[in-house]
Residue, then its C-alpha position, 0 to 999 in steps of 0.5 A: x455499506x459493508x466492509x469494501x464498499x467502505x473502504x472503496x469509499x474511504x480510499x476514494x476520498x484521498x484521490x487514491x485509484x480502488x481497482x477490482x480484479x481477480x488473481x487471472x486479471x491481476x497476472x495480465x496486469x503483470x505481464x503488461x506492466x513494468x515495477x521497480x520494486x516488486x514484493x508480492x509473496x502471494x504470486x512468489x513475486x520479488x524484485x528487489x532493490x535498493x531506492x536511492x537518493x533519486x528515487x524509484x518511479x514505481x513499486x508493487x507489494x502485497x499489503x497485511x490488512x486495508x482497513x475499511x473505516x479509514x480506506x488505510x493499508x497496513x504494511x510490515x514494513x521491516x523490511x529496510x529496501x521496502x520501507x524506502x520503496x513505499x516511501x520514496x515510489x513516486x508511485x505506489x501499487x498495493x496489492x491485498x487480497x480481500x480476505x485481508x480487508x477488516x473493519x478497523x484499526x483494532x481489527x490489526x491490534x495483535x497484527x501490529x503487536x506481533x511485528x513490534x514486539x522486537x527491536x527493528x520493528x515497523x509497521x507503516x500505515x498508507x492511507x493515500x498518497x503524500x500531503x502535506x501543506x505551508x503556511x499559506x496553505x499551498x498544497x504539495x503532494x508526494x513530499x513524505x511519501x507517493x505521489x499516486x497510489x493505487x490498491x489492487x483487491x483480489x477479490x478470490x484470495 
């Protein structure tokens, strides 16, 4: 199984929707959808808002890396607005160039060290929608993060 297949399998296990798109298909999607927070540097897109107590309905962010062995996305979240948007959005839409898909956590160790060496460094690992359960094993989704997550994998970047 290659890294892409492994990532898709692990990501789907936690309920994520995963779509493989070309840059052109992704550009078309951007024209059809409305996003409250957007940070996609590869397309020179930024719509910066500060999520308040009520949160926001959705956030579209470009991810720094995706880890195949766990289906996890890795995001430099030093920017407080980005951190709030990715934690408080009801739906998180993550964009990842296929070239940023790695096999294991070890493959992003240098990135993590580089981003967290200075005070204020913050790297987020997001595997899917937030899930928590109480002592009676009642599952609640979306308490500590998004209720839904979609990963757009751009196969030509």
